[in-house]
C-alpha positions as CSV (number, residue, x, y, z in Angstrom):
1,M,0.0,0.0,0.0
2,K,2.8,2.4,0.9
3,R,4.7,1.6,-2.3
4,A,1.5,2.3,-4.3
5,S,1.1,5.7,-2.5
6,I,4.7,6.6,-3.2
7,L,4.3,5.7,-6.9
8,V,1.1,7.8,-7.2
9,L,3.0,10.7,-5.5
10,L,6.0,10.3,-7.9
11,L,3.7,10.3,-10.9
12,A,1.9,13.4,-9.7
13,L,5.3,15.2,-9.2
14,L,6.5,14.1,-12.6
15,S,3.3,15.3,-14.2
16,A,3.5,18.7,-12.5
17,A,7.1,19.1,-13.5
18,A,6.3,18.2,-17.1
19,L,3.4,20.7,-17.3
20,T,5.6,23.4,-15.6
21,G,8.3,22.7,-18.1
22,T,5.9,23.0,-20.9
23,S,4.5,26.2,-19.4
24,I,8.0,27.7,-19.2
25,A,8.7,26.7,-22.8
26,V,5.5,28.3,-24.0
27,Q,5.9,31.4,-21.8
28,W,9.4,31.9,-23.2
29,K,7.8,32.7,-26.5
30,G,6.2,35.7,-24.8
31,S,4.7,38.1,-27.3
32,S,6.8,36.9,-30.2
33,V,3.9,35.0,-31.8
34,T,3.8,34.5,-35.6
35,V,0.9,33.5,-37.8
36,E,1.1,31.9,-41.2
37,A,-1.7,31.2,-43.7
38,E,-2.0,28.5,-46.4
39,A,-4.5,29.1,-49.1
40,L,-6.6,26.0,-49.6
41,A,-9.0,27.4,-52.1
42,G,-9.6,30.8,-53.8
43,D,-7.7,34.0,-53.5
44,P,-6.4,35.5,-50.2
45,A,-7.2,38.9,-51.6
46,A,-10.9,38.1,-50.9
47,A,-10.0,38.5,-47.1
48,E,-8.6,42.0,-47.6
49,G,-9.9,44.2,-44.9
50,L,-10.8,41.4,-42.5
51,E,-9.3,41.4,-39.1
52,L,-9.5,38.8,-36.3
53,S,-9.0,39.3,-32.6
54,L,-8.1,36.0,-30.9
55,P,-7.5,35.8,-27.1
56,V,-5.6,32.6,-26.5
57,Y,-5.4,31.2,-23.0
58,C,-3.1,28.4,-21.6
59,Q,-2.9,26.6,-18.3
60,N,-4.6,29.2,-16.1
61,A,-1.6,31.5,-16.2
62,M,-0.9,32.7,-19.7
63,L,-2.9,34.8,-22.1
64,W,-2.1,36.1,-25.6
65,E,-4.3,38.5,-27.5
66,L,-3.6,38.2,-31.2
67,T,-4.8,40.7,-33.8
68,V,-4.5,39.0,-37.2
69,P,-5.0,40.8,-40.5
70,A,-6.5,37.9,-42.5
71,A,-4.9,38.9,-45.8
72,Q,-1.5,39.7,-44.3
73,P,-1.1,37.3,-41.3
74,R,2.6,38.0,-41.0
75,D,1.6,41.5,-39.7
76,T,0.0,39.9,-36.7
77,D,0.2,41.9,-33.5
78,S,0.3,40.0,-30.2
79,R,0.2,41.0,-26.5
80,F,1.2,38.6,-23.7
81,G,0.3,38.5,-20.0
82,F,1.2,36.0,-17.2
83,S,-0.1,35.6,-13.7
84,S,1.0,32.9,-11.2
85,F,-2.3,33.5,-9.4
86,G,-4.4,32.3,-12.3
87,L,-5.9,34.4,-15.0
88,R,-9.4,33.0,-14.6
89,N,-9.5,34.0,-11.0
90,A,-8.2,37.5,-12.0
91,Q,-10.9,37.6,-14.7
92,F,-8.2,38.3,-17.3
93,N,-7.5,41.8,-16.0
94,L,-3.9,41.7,-17.1
95,L,-4.9,42.6,-20.6
96,N,-7.4,45.1,-21.8
97,L,-9.6,42.7,-23.8
98,A,-12.3,45.3,-24.5
99,S,-12.7,45.3,-28.2
100,P,-14.9,47.1,-30.8
101,Y,-15.6,43.8,-32.6
102,P,-19.2,42.9,-33.0
103,V,-20.2,39.7,-31.2
104,V,-22.1,37.2,-33.3
105,R,-24.5,35.1,-31.2
106,S,-26.5,32.0,-31.9
107,V,-30.2,32.6,-31.1
108,A,-30.8,28.9,-30.6
109,G,-31.6,27.5,-27.2
110,T,-34.1,28.1,-24.4
111,P,-33.7,31.5,-22.7
112,D,-33.9,31.9,-18.9
113,T,-36.8,34.4,-19.1
114,L,-39.3,31.6,-19.6
115,K,-38.8,27.9,-19.3
116,I,-41.4,25.3,-20.2
117,E,-40.9,21.6,-19.7
118,I,-42.9,18.4,-20.2
119,P,-41.7,16.3,-17.2
120,L,-41.6,12.9,-18.8
121,G,-39.4,11.1,-16.2
122,S,-41.0,12.6,-13.1
123,S,-43.2,10.1,-11.2
124,S,-45.0,13.0,-9.4
125,Y,-46.6,14.0,-12.7
126,W,-47.8,10.5,-13.5
127,E,-49.3,9.4,-10.2
128,E,-52.4,7.8,-11.8
129,A,-50.3,5.7,-14.2
130,V,-47.9,4.7,-11.4
131,Q,-50.8,3.7,-9.2
132,L,-52.1,1.3,-11.9
133,V,-48.8,-0.6,-11.7
134,S,-48.6,-0.3,-7.9
135,D,-52.0,-1.9,-7.5
136,E,-50.7,-4.9,-9.3
137,T,-47.4,-5.2,-7.3
138,P,-47.5,-7.5,-4.2
139,A,-45.5,-6.7,-1.1
140,G,-41.9,-7.7,-1.4
141,E,-42.0,-7.9,-5.2
142,E,-41.3,-5.9,-8.3
143,R,-43.6,-5.3,-11.3
144,T,-43.1,-3.7,-14.7
145,R,-45.9,-2.7,-17.0
146,Q,-46.2,-0.9,-20.3
147,I,-48.8,2.0,-20.1
148,H,-50.3,3.9,-22.9
149,L,-50.5,7.4,-21.4
150,A,-53.4,8.5,-23.6
151,E,-55.6,5.9,-21.8
152,V,-54.9,7.6,-18.5
153,Y,-54.4,11.3,-19.4
154,D,-56.1,13.7,-21.8
155,A,-53.0,15.9,-22.4
156,W,-49.3,16.4,-21.6
157,P,-48.6,18.0,-18.2
158,M,-46.4,21.2,-18.1
159,R,-44.2,22.9,-15.6
160,V,-43.3,26.5,-16.1
161,Y,-40.5,28.7,-14.7
162,L,-40.5,32.5,-14.9
163,E,-37.5,34.6,-14.2
164,G,-38.3,36.8,-11.2
165,N,-40.7,34.2,-9.8
166,G,-38.1,31.5,-9.0
167,I,-40.6,28.7,-8.6
168,W,-42.0,26.1,-11.0
169,N,-45.6,25.4,-11.7
170,Q,-48.5,27.0,-9.8
171,P,-50.4,29.1,-10.5
172,V,-48.8,30.2,-13.8
173,G,-48.1,26.6,-14.7
174,Q,-51.8,25.8,-14.5
175,T,-52.5,28.7,-16.8
176,F,-50.1,27.2,-19.4
177,A,-51.5,23.7,-18.9
178,D,-55.0,24.9,-19.5
179,Y,-54.1,27.0,-22.6
180,F,-51.7,24.5,-24.2
181,S,-53.8,21.4,-24.0
182,I,-51.6,19.1,-26.1
183,P,-53.1,15.5,-26.5
184,I,-50.8,12.6,-25.9
185,P,-50.4,10.3,-29.0
186,Q,-52.5,7.1,-28.7
187,D,-49.5,4.9,-29.4
188,Y,-47.1,6.7,-27.0
189,Q,-46.3,4.3,-24.1
190,V,-44.0,4.3,-21.1
191,K,-42.6,1.4,-19.1
192,I,-43.2,1.8,-15.4
193,T,-41.5,-0.3,-12.7
194,V,-42.7,-0.4,-9.0
195,I,-40.7,-2.1,-6.2
196,K,-42.3,-2.7,-2.8
197,N,-40.7,-3.9,0.4
198,E,-42.1,-6.7,2.6
199,R,-44.5,-4.3,4.3
200,G,-46.0,-3.2,1.0
201,K,-44.3,0.2,0.9
202,E,-43.1,1.5,-2.4
203,T,-39.3,1.7,-2.3
204,G,-38.6,2.3,-6.0
205,I,-40.5,3.8,-9.0
206,Y,-38.8,3.9,-12.4
207,I,-40.2,5.3,-15.6
208,E,-38.7,4.6,-19.0
209,N,-39.9,6.8,-21.9
210,D,-41.1,5.3,-25.2
211,P,-37.9,4.1,-27.0
212,Q,-39.6,4.5,-30.5
213,C,-40.4,8.2,-30.1
214,S,-38.7,11.0,-28.3
215,L,-40.3,14.3,-27.2
216,E,-38.7,17.7,-27.2
217,C,-40.2,20.9,-25.8
218,T,-38.4,24.2,-26.4
219,V,-39.3,27.9,-26.3
220,D,-37.9,31.1,-27.9
221,T,-38.7,34.3,-26.1
222,V,-38.7,38.1,-26.8
223,E,-39.4,40.6,-24.1
224,I,-41.5,43.5,-25.2
225,D,-42.4,46.2,-22.6
226,D,-44.2,44.4,-19.8
227,A,-45.0,41.2,-21.7
228,I,-43.1,38.1,-23.0
229,L,-43.7,37.0,-26.6
230,F,-42.7,33.4,-27.2
231,L,-42.7,30.6,-29.7
232,L,-43.4,27.2,-28.1
233,K,-42.3,24.1,-30.1
234,V,-43.4,20.6,-29.0
235,R,-42.0,18.0,-31.4
236,Y,-41.7,14.2,-31.7
237,F,-38.9,12.4,-33.4
238,S,-39.5,8.9,-34.6
239,W,-36.5,6.6,-34.3
240,E,-38.1,4.3,-36.8
241,S,-38.6,6.7,-39.7
242,Y,-36.0,9.3,-38.5
243,Q,-38.6,12.1,-39.0
244,E,-39.6,15.0,-36.9
245,F,-43.2,16.1,-36.6
246,S,-45.1,18.6,-34.5
247,A,-47.4,17.7,-31.7
248,D,-51.2,18.2,-32.1
249,G,-52.0,21.9,-31.5
250,S,-55.6,21.8,-32.5
251,A,-56.9,22.4,-29.0
252,I,-54.7,25.6,-28.5
253,P,-56.6,28.8,-29.1
254,G,-55.4,29.8,-32.6
255,G,-53.2,26.7,-32.9
256,W,-49.4,26.8,-33.0
257,G,-47.9,30.3,-33.3
258,I,-46.6,33.2,-31.4
259,Y,-48.0,33.9,-28.0
260,R,-48.0,36.7,-25.5
261,L,-47.7,36.2,-21.7
262,T,-48.7,39.0,-19.5
263,T,-48.2,38.6,-15.7
264,N,-48.8,40.4,-12.5
265,E,-46.0,42.2,-10.7
266,D,-44.6,39.2,-8.8
267,K,-45.1,36.9,-11.8
268,T,-47.3,34.5,-9.9
269,E,-50.3,34.8,-12.2
270,G,-50.6,35.5,-15.9
271,S,-52.7,35.5,-19.0
272,L,-52.0,34.1,-22.4
273,E,-53.1,35.0,-26.0
274,T,-52.2,33.9,-29.5
275,L,-50.8,36.8,-31.6
276,F,-50.0,34.9,-34.8
277,S,-51.1,31.5,-36.0
278,L,-48.9,29.4,-38.1
279,P,-50.3,28.1,-41.4
280,E,-51.3,24.5,-41.5
281,G,-48.3,22.3,-42.2
282,S,-45.8,24.9,-41.1
283,M,-42.9,23.9,-38.8
284,A,-41.7,26.9,-36.8
285,Q,-37.9,27.0,-36.4
286,Q,-36.8,30.2,-34.7
287,F,-38.3,33.4,-33.2
288,W,-36.1,36.3,-32.2
289,A,-35.7,40.1,-32.3
290,S,-33.2,42.4,-33.9
291,E,-30.6,43.8,-31.5
292,D,-32.4,47.1,-31.1
293,G,-35.7,45.2,-30.5
294,S,-37.5,47.1,-33.2
295,T,-38.1,44.2,-35.5
296,L,-39.2,40.6,-34.8
297,F,-38.4,37.6,-37.0
298,L,-40.0,34.2,-37.4
299,L,-38.4,31.4,-39.4
300,T,-40.5,28.4,-40.6
301,V,-40.2,25.5,-42.9
302,E,-43.3,25.3,-45.1
303,E,-44.1,24.4,-48.7
304,G,-40.5,23.1,-49.2
305,V,-38.8,26.4,-48.3
306,L,-37.2,28.2,-45.3
307,R,-39.6,31.1,-45.0
308,L,-38.9,34.4,-43.1
309,R,-41.6,36.6,-41.7
310,I,-40.8,40.0,-40.4
311,F,-43.0,41.8,-37.8
312,D,-42.9,45.1,-36.0
313,R,-42.9,45.3,-32.2
314,N,-46.7,45.0,-32.2
315,M,-46.5,41.8,-34.2
316,A,-47.9,43.4,-37.3
317,L,-46.6,41.5,-40.3
318,L,-44.3,43.6,-42.5
319,D,-42.9,41.2,-45.0
320,T,-42.6,37.6,-46.0
321,Q,-39.5,36.2,-47.8
322,D,-38.6,32.7,-49.0
323,L,-34.9,32.2,-48.3
324,M,-33.9,28.8,-49.7
325,P,-35.2,25.2,-50.1
326,A,-35.6,23.3,-46.9
327,G,-37.4,20.3,-45.6
328,E,-36.8,16.7,-44.6
329,E,-33.9,16.3,-46.9
330,A,-32.4,19.7,-45.9
331,P,-33.5,20.4,-42.3
332,F,-33.0,23.8,-40.6
333,Y,-29.6,23.8,-38.8
334,D,-28.7,27.1,-37.2
335,L,-29.2,30.8,-37.0
336,L,-26.5,33.4,-36.3
337,Q,-27.2,37.0,-35.7
338,G,-24.8,40.0,-36.0
339,E,-25.3,43.7,-35.5
340,D,-27.1,44.3,-38.8
341,F,-27.3,40.9,-40.4
342,F,-28.2,37.3,-39.7
343,M,-27.4,34.0,-41.4
344,A,-29.8,31.1,-41.6
345,V,-28.3,27.7,-42.3
346,V,-29.8,24.4,-43.5
347,A,-28.0,21.0,-43.5
348,D,-28.0,19.3,-46.9
349,K,-26.7,15.8,-47.5
350,D,-23.1,16.7,-48.2
351,R,-23.0,20.4,-47.5
352,F,-24.5,23.3,-45.7
353,R,-26.6,25.9,-47.5
354,F,-27.0,29.4,-46.0
355,T,-28.6,32.7,-46.7
356,V,-27.4,36.0,-45.4
357,V,-30.1,38.6,-44.6
358,E,-28.9,42.2,-44.0
359,G,-30.7,45.1,-42.4
360,Q,-30.3,48.5,-44.0
361,D,-32.4,51.7,-43.5
362,G,-34.9,49.7,-41.5
363,A,-35.5,47.1,-44.2
364,W,-34.3,43.5,-44.0
365,T,-33.5,41.7,-47.3
366,A,-31.7,38.6,-48.5
367,A,-28.2,39.6,-49.6
368,F,-27.1,36.3,-51.1
369,S,-27.2,32.5,-50.7
370,A,-24.4,30.0,-51.1
371,H,-23.4,26.4,-50.3
372,T,-20.3,24.9,-48.7
373,L,-19.6,21.9,-50.9
374,T,-16.1,23.0,-51.9
375,Q,-15.2,23.7,-48.3
376,E,-16.5,20.4,-47.1
377,Q,-14.6,18.5,-49.9
378,S,-11.4,20.3,-48.7
379,G,-11.8,18.6,-45.3
380,Y,-12.6,21.7,-43.3
381,S,-16.2,21.6,-42.3
382,F,-18.1,24.9,-42.2
383,Y,-18.7,24.6,-38.5
384,S,-20.6,22.6,-35.9
385,K,-23.1,24.1,-33.4
386,D,-22.8,20.9,-31.4
387,G,-19.1,21.2,-30.7
388,Y,-18.1,18.3,-32.9
389,G,-15.6,18.7,-35.7
390,A,-15.3,22.4,-36.5
391,N,-16.1,24.9,-33.7
392,L,-17.4,28.3,-34.7
393,L,-15.2,31.2,-33.6
394,G,-16.7,34.1,-35.4
395,V,-18.8,35.5,-38.3
396,D,-19.1,38.9,-39.9
397,Y,-20.7,40.2,-43.0
398,A,-20.0,43.5,-45.0
399,Q,-19.7,44.6,-48.6
400,D,-21.4,41.5,-49.9
401,R,-18.8,39.2,-48.2
402,L,-19.4,36.7,-45.4
403,A,-16.4,35.6,-43.3
404,V,-16.6,32.5,-41.1
405,C,-13.8,31.5,-38.8
406,A,-13.6,28.1,-37.1
407,T,-11.2,25.7,-35.5
408,N,-10.9,22.2,-34.0
409,H,-8.9,20.4,-31.4
410,D,-6.0,19.6,-33.7
411,L,-5.6,23.2,-34.9
412,E,-6.2,25.2,-31.8
413,P,-5.0,27.9,-31.3
414,G,-4.8,27.9,-35.1
415,F,-8.0,28.2,-37.2
416,Y,-9.3,28.3,-40.7
417,L,-11.1,31.0,-42.4
418,S,-13.7,31.0,-45.3
419,V,-14.9,34.0,-47.2
420,Y,-18.1,33.7,-49.3
421,D,-19.6,36.2,-51.7
422,Q,-22.4,36.0,-54.3
423,E,-20.3,33.7,-56.5
424,G,-19.7,31.2,-53.7
425,L,-16.5,30.3,-51.9
426,A,-14.0,33.1,-52.6
427,Y,-11.3,32.0,-50.2
428,L,-10.5,29.2,-47.8
429,G,-7.3,29.6,-45.7
430,L,-5.6,27.5,-43.0
431,Y,-3.9,29.7,-40.3
432,T,-1.3,28.3,-37.9
433,T,0.5,30.0,-35.0
434,S,3.8,29.5,-33.4
435,L,1.9,28.6,-30.2
436,H,0.6,25.4,-31.7
437,P,1.4,22.4,-29.5
438,K,3.1,20.7,-32.4
439,A,5.7,23.5,-32.4
440,L,6.8,22.3,-28.9
441,V,9.0,19.3,-28.2
442,P,7.2,16.8,-26.0
443,L,8.8,16.3,-22.6
444,R,9.8,12.7,-22.0
445,T,10.5,11.2,-18.6
446,D,12.9,8.4,-17.6
447,L,9.8,6.3,-16.9
448,G,8.9,6.4,-20.6
449,M,5.9,8.8,-20.1
450,E,5.4,11.6,-22.5
451,F,3.8,15.0,-21.8
452,G,3.4,16.6,-25.2
453,E,0.5,18.9,-25.9
454,T,-0.1,22.1,-24.1
455,P,-3.8,22.7,-23.5
456,F,-4.7,25.9,-25.4
457,D,-8.2,27.4,-25.3
458,T,-9.4,30.3,-27.5
459,L,-11.6,32.4,-25.4
460,S,-14.1,35.0,-26.9
461,P,-12.7,35.5,-30.4
462,S,-14.2,38.1,-32.7
463,I,-13.9,38.9,-36.4
464,R,-14.8,42.0,-38.4
465,W,-14.5,43.6,-41.7
466,Q,-12.5,46.9,-41.5
467,G,-13.0,50.0,-43.7
468,G,-15.6,52.1,-41.8
469,T,-18.7,50.8,-43.5
470,E,-22.0,50.9,-41.7
471,K,-22.5,47.2,-42.4
472,G,-19.4,45.9,-40.7
473,G,-19.0,48.5,-38.0
474,T,-16.2,51.1,-37.7
475,S,-12.6,50.2,-37.1
């Protein structure tokens, strides 16, 4: 036992020494960081005027801020900071990371303002169904039974969380459950297991959801004055047909659409109304507001296209535009929003397709559409919103050019950059830095162990077109 403890301690010391040595080797580079680019496709001149700001962090002690002119990467400017107390604890105050670069944000995901859940695995919401199995379970035994929920319940239960309230469910939750009466499919079944001890007391209750069909409930919200506008999406996904379809919304006043929630001051009570009803067969994808809140947007897939509807703050319809083909073979993938543009993306079989919509003088119009086949065939995927493969670092649009910067584990802190215009892919470049782990010699110990790669992490990178245009922001 003592020998094992000594070995563990020795390995820990060797590991610490190796990482310290690597840290010293990286720190020795200081601010002398160089960046080189390899053109994989197109002309680097297409990136003229594009600048990237990349904060690179390493081992909770070192931080570089690289300013990279995309067309002349050898002119990269770098600043370096070091703190033995840990940069994360110091909140990176060693460097002034305030930057004029616009931040591109994904508008996907459930905001904290309003959360709506259908509690599939919670036994407290399925007491009647559990009781059916419990009644059949003798003391000291275990019983499992398949239950068709539609035979026990009329609609899905809901629990609701409002920011500023801090509690789930009642009484606002009941308001939602009454308004959104969503029937449970007749063939949806769960497996319920009940275990009882010798005295007949339930000691275990387990609920397994239907393995043939998964259920997803998400909400997009926009706060307008004293109300919350929201899009509720309740979808099923069949693992047999690999198809997604909406839940039955026929019992909802006005059907599926955009709703308004108005609450009292402490957000314990509220009222609901439908502001816009989706056409039959439409699948809502995203609902959001422009950065100044003056314009609201709704993306749907209907009639084989990705359709954009534009509203004012009062939900009066201003315009409808068809952006690109979309549907089962090309499902909606992601939406990215900048200062005065956004990019809608669908995932085709072997490529992504996207449309850039820009705002100018209060009007929003499609600037251009393109696909990423050439880039995908080059082995550098456009990006991945799920964190697999290519991780998105930054996007900016100006002067009819869209720049997308991404990286992956093997490249970081390097990256690759693609520039698209109305003709398609204008430039694809691979950028490497002298900080890359492969530039360091792995530290080998006498025990044969190797400590090679230094963990780099790119923090909040940003990217923008220079030149003082209103589209891309001022330099």
